[in-house]
PDB file of N, CA, C and O in Angstrom:
ATOM      1  N   MET A   1     109.707  82.832  10.325  1.00  0.00           N
ATOM      2  CA  MET A   1     108.970  81.583  10.664  1.00  0.00           C
ATOM      3  C   MET A   1     107.749  81.159   9.792  1.00  0.00           C
ATOM      4  O   MET A   1     107.328  80.003   9.849  1.00  0.00           O
ATOM      5  N   LEU A   2     107.085  82.269   8.842  1.00  0.00           N
ATOM      6  CA  LEU A   2     106.721  82.141   7.543  1.00  0.00           C
ATOM      7  C   LEU A   2     107.211  81.526   6.538  1.00  0.00           C
ATOM      8  O   LEU A   2     106.607  80.552   6.088  1.00  0.00           O
ATOM      9  N   GLU A   3     108.485  81.989   5.937  1.00  0.00           N
ATOM     10  CA  GLU A   3     108.899  81.415   4.578  1.00  0.00           C
ATOM     11  C   GLU A   3     109.246  79.489   5.580  1.00  0.00           C
ATOM     12  O   GLU A   3     108.989  78.461   4.955  1.00  0.00           O
ATOM     13  N   TYR A   4     109.688  79.428   6.746  1.00  0.00           N
ATOM     14  CA  TYR A   4     109.486  78.021   6.973  1.00  0.00           C
ATOM     15  C   TYR A   4     108.462  77.267   6.548  1.00  0.00           C
ATOM     16  O   TYR A   4     108.433  76.240   5.870  1.00  0.00           O
ATOM     17  N   LEU A   5     107.251  78.215   7.265  1.00  0.00           N
ATOM     18  CA  LEU A   5     106.147  77.200   7.409  1.00  0.00           C
ATOM     19  C   LEU A   5     105.715  76.755   5.912  1.00  0.00           C
ATOM     20  O   LEU A   5     105.180  75.660   5.740  1.00  0.00           O
ATOM     21  N   VAL A   6     105.942  77.556   4.938  1.00  0.00           N
ATOM     22  CA  VAL A   6     105.451  77.587   3.670  1.00  0.00           C
ATOM     23  C   VAL A   6     105.925  76.686   2.831  1.00  0.00           C
ATOM     24  O   VAL A   6     105.262  75.876   2.182  1.00  0.00           O
ATOM     25  N   LYS A   7     107.621  76.892   2.846  1.00  0.00           N
ATOM     26  CA  LYS A   7     108.337  75.746   2.452  1.00  0.00           C
ATOM     27  C   LYS A   7     108.120  74.321   2.935  1.00  0.00           C
ATOM     28  O   LYS A   7     108.527  73.403   2.223  1.00  0.00           O
ATOM     29  N   ALA A   8     107.683  74.136   3.761  1.00  0.00           N
ATOM     30  CA  ALA A   8     107.429  72.702   4.570  1.00  0.00           C
ATOM     31  C   ALA A   8     106.237  72.330   3.367  1.00  0.00           C
ATOM     32  O   ALA A   8     106.269  71.192   2.899  1.00  0.00           O
ATOM     33  N   LEU A   9     105.395  73.109   2.971  1.00  0.00           N
ATOM     34  CA  LEU A   9     104.158  73.150   2.518  1.00  0.00           C
ATOM     35  C   LEU A   9     104.438  72.592   0.714  1.00  0.00           C
ATOM     36  O   LEU A   9     103.982  71.602   0.142  1.00  0.00           O
ATOM     37  N   VAL A  10     105.053  73.322   0.365  1.00  0.00           N
ATOM     38  CA  VAL A  10     105.259  73.397  -1.123  1.00  0.00           C
ATOM     39  C   VAL A  10     106.054  72.215  -1.770  1.00  0.00           C
ATOM     40  O   VAL A  10     107.001  71.738  -1.144  1.00  0.00           O
ATOM     41  N   GLY A  11     105.736  71.761  -2.900  1.00  0.00           N
ATOM     42  CA  GLY A  11     106.301  70.693  -3.603  1.00  0.00           C
ATOM     43  C   GLY A  11     107.951  71.474  -4.360  1.00  0.00           C
ATOM     44  O   GLY A  11     108.762  70.714  -4.890  1.00  0.00           O
ATOM     45  N   ASP A  12     108.154  72.611  -4.310  1.00  0.00           N
ATOM     46  CA  ASP A  12     109.065  73.558  -4.759  1.00  0.00           C
ATOM     47  C   ASP A  12     109.410  74.489  -4.160  1.00  0.00           C
ATOM     48  O   ASP A  12     109.060  75.614  -4.517  1.00  0.00           O
ATOM     49  N   PRO A  13     110.392  74.234  -2.804  1.00  0.00           N
ATOM     50  CA  PRO A  13     110.949  75.011  -2.510  1.00  0.00           C
ATOM     51  C   PRO A  13     111.262  76.600  -2.806  1.00  0.00           C
ATOM     52  O   PRO A  13     111.023  77.680  -2.267  1.00  0.00           O
ATOM     53  N   ASP A  14     111.728  76.260  -3.620  1.00  0.00           N
ATOM     54  CA  ASP A  14     113.268  77.375  -4.355  1.00  0.00           C
ATOM     55  C   ASP A  14     111.731  78.659  -4.873  1.00  0.00           C
ATOM     56  O   ASP A  14     111.998  79.859  -4.808  1.00  0.00           O
ATOM     57  N   ALA A  15     110.449  78.285  -5.280  1.00  0.00           N
ATOM     58  CA  ALA A  15     110.085  78.842  -6.034  1.00  0.00           C
ATOM     59  C   ALA A  15     108.969  79.535  -4.624  1.00  0.00           C
ATOM     60  O   ALA A  15     107.794  79.852  -4.810  1.00  0.00           O
ATOM     61  N   VAL A  16     109.405  79.599  -3.813  1.00  0.00           N
ATOM     62  CA  VAL A  16     108.401  80.540  -2.652  1.00  0.00           C
ATOM     63  C   VAL A  16     109.220  81.777  -2.789  1.00  0.00           C
ATOM     64  O   VAL A  16     110.446  81.668  -2.788  1.00  0.00           O
ATOM     65  N   GLU A  17     108.790  82.663  -2.879  1.00  0.00           N
ATOM     66  CA  GLU A  17     109.167  84.620  -2.679  1.00  0.00           C
ATOM     67  C   GLU A  17     108.320  85.099  -1.491  1.00  0.00           C
ATOM     68  O   GLU A  17     107.124  84.812  -1.528  1.00  0.00           O
ATOM     69  N   ILE A  18     108.647  85.582  -0.760  1.00  0.00           N
ATOM     70  CA  ILE A  18     107.915  86.596   0.131  1.00  0.00           C
ATOM     71  C   ILE A  18     108.092  88.170   0.505  1.00  0.00           C
ATOM     72  O   ILE A  18     108.953  88.646   1.245  1.00  0.00           O
ATOM     73  N   ASP A  19     107.061  88.858  -0.193  1.00  0.00           N
ATOM     74  CA  ASP A  19     107.815  90.453  -0.023  1.00  0.00           C
ATOM     75  C   ASP A  19     106.768  90.602   1.144  1.00  0.00           C
ATOM     76  O   ASP A  19     105.779  89.971   1.515  1.00  0.00           O
ATOM     77  N   VAL A  20     107.482  91.791   1.572  1.00  0.00           N
ATOM     78  CA  VAL A  20     106.768  92.763   3.048  1.00  0.00           C
ATOM     79  C   VAL A  20     106.790  94.312   2.321  1.00  0.00           C
ATOM     80  O   VAL A  20     107.532  94.983   1.603  1.00  0.00           O
ATOM     81  N   ASP A  21     105.499  94.414   2.986  1.00  0.00           N
ATOM     82  CA  ASP A  21     105.195  96.137   3.001  1.00  0.00           C
ATOM     83  C   ASP A  21     105.194  96.063   4.753  1.00  0.00           C
ATOM     84  O   ASP A  21     104.960  95.291   5.683  1.00  0.00           O
ATOM     85  N   GLU A  22     105.389  96.682   4.620  1.00  0.00           N
ATOM     86  CA  GLU A  22     105.532  97.864   6.035  1.00  0.00           C
ATOM     87  C   GLU A  22     104.900  98.950   6.076  1.00  0.00           C
ATOM     88  O   GLU A  22     105.272  99.895   5.380  1.00  0.00           O
ATOM     89  N   GLY A  23     103.922  99.032   6.818  1.00  0.00           N
ATOM     90  CA  GLY A  23     103.141 100.489   7.346  1.00  0.00           C
ATOM     91  C   GLY A  23     102.583  99.943   8.755  1.00  0.00           C
ATOM     92  O   GLY A  23     103.050  99.086   9.505  1.00  0.00           O
ATOM     93  N   ARG A  24     101.284 100.829   8.868  1.00  0.00           N
ATOM     94  CA  ARG A  24     100.944 100.392   9.845  1.00  0.00           C
ATOM     95  C   ARG A  24     100.615  99.085  10.605  1.00  0.00           C
ATOM     96  O   ARG A  24     100.488  98.851  11.807  1.00  0.00           O
ATOM     97  N   THR A  25     100.514  98.260   9.423  1.00  0.00           N
ATOM     98  CA  THR A  25     100.259  96.757   9.159  1.00  0.00           C
ATOM     99  C   THR A  25     101.220  96.347   8.495  1.00  0.00           C
ATOM    100  O   THR A  25     101.395  96.973   7.449  1.00  0.00           O
ATOM    101  N   VAL A  26     102.339  95.036   8.821  1.00  0.00           N
ATOM    102  CA  VAL A  26     103.204  94.467   8.231  1.00  0.00           C
ATOM    103  C   VAL A  26     102.427  93.652   7.197  1.00  0.00           C
ATOM    104  O   VAL A  26     101.517  92.941   7.624  1.00  0.00           O
ATOM    105  N   VAL A  27     102.745  93.678   5.555  1.00  0.00           N
ATOM    106  CA  VAL A  27     101.451  92.718   4.925  1.00  0.00           C
ATOM    107  C   VAL A  27     102.896  91.924   4.125  1.00  0.00           C
ATOM    108  O   VAL A  27     103.795  92.398   3.431  1.00  0.00           O
ATOM    109  N   PHE A  28     102.622  90.608   4.573  1.00  0.00           N
ATOM    110  CA  PHE A  28     103.606  89.628   3.336  1.00  0.00           C
ATOM    111  C   PHE A  28     102.305  89.341   2.413  1.00  0.00           C
ATOM    112  O   PHE A  28     101.074  89.332   2.433  1.00  0.00           O
ATOM    113  N   ARG A  29     103.270  89.147   1.712  1.00  0.00           N
ATOM    114  CA  ARG A  29     102.613  88.812   0.254  1.00  0.00           C
ATOM    115  C   ARG A  29     103.466  87.491  -0.198  1.00  0.00           C
ATOM    116  O   ARG A  29     104.693  87.468  -0.282  1.00  0.00           O
ATOM    117  N   VAL A  30     102.490  86.273  -0.505  1.00  0.00           N
ATOM    118  CA  VAL A  30     103.875  84.984  -0.120  1.00  0.00           C
ATOM    119  C   VAL A  30     103.451  84.689  -2.084  1.00  0.00           C
ATOM    120  O   VAL A  30     102.260  84.555  -2.364  1.00  0.00           O
ATOM    121  N   ARG A  31     104.168  84.644  -2.865  1.00  0.00           N
ATOM    122  CA  ARG A  31     104.015  83.945  -4.143  1.00  0.00           C
ATOM    123  C   ARG A  31     104.803  82.440  -4.044  1.00  0.00           C
ATOM    124  O   ARG A  31     105.877  82.276  -3.465  1.00  0.00           O
ATOM    125  N   VAL A  32     103.913  81.217  -4.845  1.00  0.00           N
ATOM    126  CA  VAL A  32     104.618  80.235  -4.634  1.00  0.00           C
ATOM    127  C   VAL A  32     104.555  79.781  -6.142  1.00  0.00           C
ATOM    128  O   VAL A  32     103.920  80.509  -6.904  1.00  0.00           O
ATOM    129  N   GLY A  33     105.091  78.762  -6.593  1.00  0.00           N
ATOM    130  CA  GLY A  33     104.560  78.202  -7.879  1.00  0.00           C
ATOM    131  C   GLY A  33     103.315  77.514  -8.178  1.00  0.00           C
ATOM    132  O   GLY A  33     102.802  76.768  -7.344  1.00  0.00           O
ATOM    133  N   PRO A  34     102.882  77.689  -9.141  1.00  0.00           N
ATOM    134  CA  PRO A  34     101.309  77.589  -9.713  1.00  0.00           C
ATOM    135  C   PRO A  34     101.125  76.159  -9.138  1.00  0.00           C
ATOM    136  O   PRO A  34     100.290  76.294  -8.243  1.00  0.00           O
ATOM    137  N   ASP A  35     101.540  74.685  -9.222  1.00  0.00           N
ATOM    138  CA  ASP A  35     101.298  73.831  -9.083  1.00  0.00           C
ATOM    139  C   ASP A  35     101.206  73.565  -7.317  1.00  0.00           C
ATOM    140  O   ASP A  35     100.560  72.591  -6.932  1.00  0.00           O
ATOM    141  N   ASP A  36     101.831  74.411  -6.371  1.00  0.00           N
ATOM    142  CA  ASP A  36     101.416  74.437  -5.168  1.00  0.00           C
ATOM    143  C   ASP A  36     100.365  75.579  -4.689  1.00  0.00           C
ATOM    144  O   ASP A  36     100.309  75.682  -3.463  1.00  0.00           O
ATOM    145  N   MET A  37      99.749  76.219  -5.222  1.00  0.00           N
ATOM    146  CA  MET A  37      98.883  77.329  -4.427  1.00  0.00           C
ATOM    147  C   MET A  37      97.923  76.788  -4.044  1.00  0.00           C
ATOM    148  O   MET A  37      97.362  77.384  -3.124  1.00  0.00           O
ATOM    149  N   GLY A  38      97.333  75.595  -4.465  1.00  0.00           N
ATOM    150  CA  GLY A  38      96.462  74.634  -3.770  1.00  0.00           C
ATOM    151  C   GLY A  38      96.846  74.103  -2.579  1.00  0.00           C
ATOM    152  O   GLY A  38      95.993  73.974  -1.701  1.00  0.00           O
ATOM    153  N   ARG A  39      98.178  73.711  -2.349  1.00  0.00           N
ATOM    154  CA  ARG A  39      98.400  73.039  -1.090  1.00  0.00           C
ATOM    155  C   ARG A  39      98.480  73.880   0.177  1.00  0.00           C
ATOM    156  O   ARG A  39      98.260  73.536   1.338  1.00  0.00           O
ATOM    157  N   VAL A  40      98.957  75.419  -0.460  1.00  0.00           N
ATOM    158  CA  VAL A  40      99.311  76.461   0.663  1.00  0.00           C
ATOM    159  C   VAL A  40      97.913  76.896   1.150  1.00  0.00           C
ATOM    160  O   VAL A  40      97.766  77.147   2.346  1.00  0.00           O
ATOM    161  N   ILE A  41      96.705  77.017   0.149  1.00  0.00           N
ATOM    162  CA  ILE A  41      95.695  77.237   0.668  1.00  0.00           C
ATOM    163  C   ILE A  41      94.692  76.662   1.070  1.00  0.00           C
ATOM    164  O   ILE A  41      93.826  77.124   1.813  1.00  0.00           O
ATOM    165  N   GLY A  42      94.768  75.241   0.434  1.00  0.00           N
ATOM    166  CA  GLY A  42      93.977  74.269   1.381  1.00  0.00           C
ATOM    167  C   GLY A  42      92.748  74.416   1.192  1.00  0.00           C
ATOM    168  O   GLY A  42      92.323  75.514   0.832  1.00  0.00           O
ATOM    169  N   LYS A  43      91.739  73.134   1.434  1.00  0.00           N
ATOM    170  CA  LYS A  43      90.209  73.268   0.798  1.00  0.00           C
ATOM    171  C   LYS A  43      89.676  74.284   2.132  1.00  0.00           C
ATOM    172  O   LYS A  43      89.930  74.558   3.305  1.00  0.00           O
ATOM    173  N   ARG A  44      88.748  74.605   0.999  1.00  0.00           N
ATOM    174  CA  ARG A  44      88.058  76.068   1.983  1.00  0.00           C
ATOM    175  C   ARG A  44      89.159  76.648   3.028  1.00  0.00           C
ATOM    176  O   ARG A  44      88.878  76.797   4.217  1.00  0.00           O
ATOM    177  N   GLY A  45      90.664  77.018   2.391  1.00  0.00           N
ATOM    178  CA  GLY A  45      91.001  78.109   2.732  1.00  0.00           C
ATOM    179  C   GLY A  45      92.158  77.720   3.938  1.00  0.00           C
ATOM    180  O   GLY A  45      93.232  78.209   4.287  1.00  0.00           O
ATOM    181  N   ARG A  46      91.121  76.286   4.472  1.00  0.00           N
ATOM    182  CA  ARG A  46      91.890  76.070   6.096  1.00  0.00           C
ATOM    183  C   ARG A  46      93.343  76.084   6.206  1.00  0.00           C
ATOM    184  O   ARG A  46      93.828  76.204   7.331  1.00  0.00           O
ATOM    185  N   ILE A  47      94.104  75.976   5.186  1.00  0.00           N
ATOM    186  CA  ILE A  47      95.557  76.081   5.563  1.00  0.00           C
ATOM    187  C   ILE A  47      95.837  77.931   5.873  1.00  0.00           C
ATOM    188  O   ILE A  47      96.085  78.680   6.818  1.00  0.00           O
ATOM    189  N   ALA A  48      95.586  77.999   4.293  1.00  0.00           N
ATOM    190  CA  ALA A  48      96.028  79.518   4.523  1.00  0.00           C
ATOM    191  C   ALA A  48      95.439  80.391   5.711  1.00  0.00           C
ATOM    192  O   ALA A  48      95.806  81.546   5.929  1.00  0.00           O
ATOM    193  N   ASN A  49      94.589  79.784   6.374  1.00  0.00           N
ATOM    194  CA  ASN A  49      93.964  80.610   7.654  1.00  0.00           C
ATOM    195  C   ASN A  49      94.612  80.429   9.164  1.00  0.00           C
ATOM    196  O   ASN A  49      94.669  81.128  10.176  1.00  0.00           O
ATOM    197  N   ALA A  50      95.163  78.850   8.694  1.00  0.00           N
ATOM    198  CA  ALA A  50      96.015  77.993   9.947  1.00  0.00           C
ATOM    199  C   ALA A  50      97.493  79.215   9.724  1.00  0.00           C
ATOM    200  O   ALA A  50      98.199  79.833  10.521  1.00  0.00           O
ATOM    201  N   ILE A  51      97.455  79.146   8.734  1.00  0.00           N
ATOM    202  CA  ILE A  51      98.922  80.054   8.550  1.00  0.00           C
ATOM    203  C   ILE A  51      98.589  81.561   8.731  1.00  0.00           C
ATOM    204  O   ILE A  51      99.629  82.192   8.920  1.00  0.00           O
ATOM    205  N   ARG A  52      97.567  82.282   8.735  1.00  0.00           N
ATOM    206  CA  ARG A  52      97.721  83.143   9.403  1.00  0.00           C
ATOM    207  C   ARG A  52      97.381  83.550  10.668  1.00  0.00           C
ATOM    208  O   ARG A  52      97.287  84.726  11.017  1.00  0.00           O
ATOM    209  N   THR A  53      97.151  82.353  11.523  1.00  0.00           N
ATOM    210  CA  THR A  53      96.608  82.457  12.455  1.00  0.00           C
ATOM    211  C   THR A  53      98.137  82.440  13.399  1.00  0.00           C
ATOM    212  O   THR A  53      98.579  83.319  14.139  1.00  0.00           O
ATOM    213  N   VAL A  54      98.670  81.202  13.078  1.00  0.00           N
ATOM    214  CA  VAL A  54     100.164  81.087  13.282  1.00  0.00           C
ATOM    215  C   VAL A  54     101.263  82.346  13.899  1.00  0.00           C
ATOM    216  O   VAL A  54     101.810  82.437  14.998  1.00  0.00           O
ATOM    217  N   VAL A  55     101.330  83.552  12.270  1.00  0.00           N
ATOM    218  CA  VAL A  55     102.292  84.572  11.993  1.00  0.00           C
ATOM    219  C   VAL A  55     101.175  85.619  12.918  1.00  0.00           C
ATOM    220  O   VAL A  55     101.742  86.436  13.644  1.00  0.00           O
ATOM    221  N   ARG A  56     100.019  85.627  12.922  1.00  0.00           N
ATOM    222  CA  ARG A  56      99.301  86.951  13.756  1.00  0.00           C
ATOM    223  C   ARG A  56      99.964  86.575  15.448  1.00  0.00           C
ATOM    224  O   ARG A  56     100.443  87.412  16.213  1.00  0.00           O
ATOM    225  N   ALA A  57      99.811  85.043  15.723  1.00  0.00           N
ATOM    226  CA  ALA A  57      99.952  84.999  17.362  1.00  0.00           C
ATOM    227  C   ALA A  57     101.388  85.310  17.514  1.00  0.00           C
ATOM    228  O   ALA A  57     101.601  86.026  18.492  1.00  0.00           O
ATOM    229  N   ALA A  58     102.555  84.945  16.754  1.00  0.00           N
ATOM    230  CA  ALA A  58     103.552  85.586  16.770  1.00  0.00           C
ATOM    231  C   ALA A  58     103.666  87.232  17.099  1.00  0.00           C
ATOM    232  O   ALA A  58     103.995  87.831  18.122  1.00  0.00           O
ATOM    233  N   ALA A  59     103.251  87.683  15.788  1.00  0.00           N
ATOM    234  CA  ALA A  59     103.447  89.249  16.040  1.00  0.00           C
ATOM    235  C   ALA A  59     102.729  89.690  17.105  1.00  0.00           C
ATOM    236  O   ALA A  59     103.066  90.722  17.686  1.00  0.00           O
ATOM    237  N   ALA A  60     101.782  89.052  17.444  1.00  0.00           N
ATOM    238  CA  ALA A  60     101.178  89.779  18.799  1.00  0.00           C
ATOM    239  C   ALA A  60     101.669  90.285  20.010  1.00  0.00           C
ATOM    240  O   ALA A  60     101.435  91.187  20.814  1.00  0.00           O
ATOM    241  N   ARG A  61     102.839  88.866  19.731  1.00  0.00           N
ATOM    242  CA  ARG A  61     103.973  89.054  21.481  1.00  0.00           C
ATOM    243  C   ARG A  61     104.419  90.616  21.203  1.00  0.00           C
ATOM    244  O   ARG A  61     104.229  91.302  22.207  1.00  0.00           O
ATOM    245  N   ASP A  62     104.879  91.231  20.265  1.00  0.00           N
ATOM    246  CA  ASP A  62     105.435  92.314  19.532  1.00  0.00           C
ATOM    247  C   ASP A  62     104.552  93.407  19.093  1.00  0.00           C
ATOM    248  O   ASP A  62     104.864  94.416  18.463  1.00  0.00           O
ATOM    249  N   GLU A  63     103.381  93.035  19.535  1.00  0.00           N
ATOM    250  CA  GLU A  63     102.185  94.048  19.074  1.00  0.00           C
ATOM    251  C   GLU A  63     102.272  95.020  18.087  1.00  0.00           C
ATOM    252  O   GLU A  63     102.207  96.249  18.107  1.00  0.00           O
ATOM    253  N   VAL A  64     102.488  93.903  16.922  1.00  0.00           N
ATOM    254  CA  VAL A  64     102.893  94.106  15.403  1.00  0.00           C
ATOM    255  C   VAL A  64     101.026  93.892  15.014  1.00  0.00           C
ATOM    256  O   VAL A  64     100.151  93.296  15.643  1.00  0.00           O
ATOM    257  N   GLY A  65     100.989  94.500  14.002  1.00  0.00           N
ATOM    258  CA  GLY A  65      99.668  94.075  13.458  1.00  0.00           C
ATOM    259  C   GLY A  65     100.295  93.298  12.221  1.00  0.00           C
ATOM    260  O   GLY A  65     101.161  93.827  11.525  1.00  0.00           O
ATOM    261  N   VAL A  66      99.827  92.047  11.988  1.00  0.00           N
ATOM    262  CA  VAL A  66     100.414  91.559  10.540  1.00  0.00           C
ATOM    263  C   VAL A  66      98.790  90.699   9.463  1.00  0.00           C
ATOM    264  O   VAL A  66      97.689  90.203   9.701  1.00  0.00           O
ATOM    265  N   ASP A  67      99.559  90.970   8.442  1.00  0.00           N
ATOM    266  CA  ASP A  67      98.537  90.243   7.686  1.00  0.00           C
ATOM    267  C   ASP A  67      99.766  89.725   6.469  1.00  0.00           C
ATOM    268  O   ASP A  67     100.846  90.161   6.072  1.00  0.00           O
ATOM    269  N   VAL A  68      98.687  88.280   6.105  1.00  0.00           N
ATOM    270  CA  VAL A  68      99.487  87.250   5.068  1.00  0.00           C
ATOM    271  C   VAL A  68      98.121  87.563   3.676  1.00  0.00           C
ATOM    272  O   VAL A  68      96.896  87.650   3.590  1.00  0.00           O
ATOM    273  N   ASP A  69      99.187  87.627   2.909  1.00  0.00           N
ATOM    274  CA  ASP A  69      98.206  87.485   1.028  1.00  0.00           C
ATOM    275  C   ASP A  69      98.455  86.471   0.493  1.00  0.00           C
ATOM    276  O   ASP A  69      99.669  86.324   0.353  1.00  0.00           O
ATOM    277  N   PHE A  70      97.805  85.597   0.076  1.00  0.00           N
ATOM    278  CA  PHE A  70      98.805  84.687  -0.906  1.00  0.00           C
ATOM    279  C   PHE A  70      98.466  84.762  -2.421  1.00  0.00           C
ATOM    280  O   PHE A  70      97.534  84.191  -2.987  1.00  0.00           O
ATOM    281  N   VAL A  71      99.388  85.564  -2.954  1.00  0.00           N
ATOM    282  CA  VAL A  71      98.943  85.890  -4.727  1.00  0.00           C
ATOM    283  C   VAL A  71      99.536  84.704  -5.587  1.00  0.00           C
ATOM    284  O   VAL A  71     100.237  83.752  -5.245  1.00  0.00           O
ATOM    285  N   ASP A  72      98.939  85.132  -7.016  1.00  0.00           N
ATOM    286  CA  ASP A  72      99.309  84.509  -7.957  1.00  0.00           C
ATOM    287  C   ASP A  72     100.564  84.944  -8.642  1.00  0.00           C
ATOM    288  O   ASP A  72     100.980  84.324  -9.621  1.00  0.00           O
TER     289      ASP A  72
END
């Protein structure tokens, strides 16, 4: 679901990479093309926060802690 959301927002969906670190909390590290970082983060981080909220809500059904980081 995270990959679908991010690819729908960016201009270059082939540049989207998502790394997963599994521990107590699952951490998704999202990388996009340099021109698309602003689109994914949005004004004042609103889009990034919305993405985090949706992913956390989906993970809450399975009682899993999740964090989403957007990295350059």
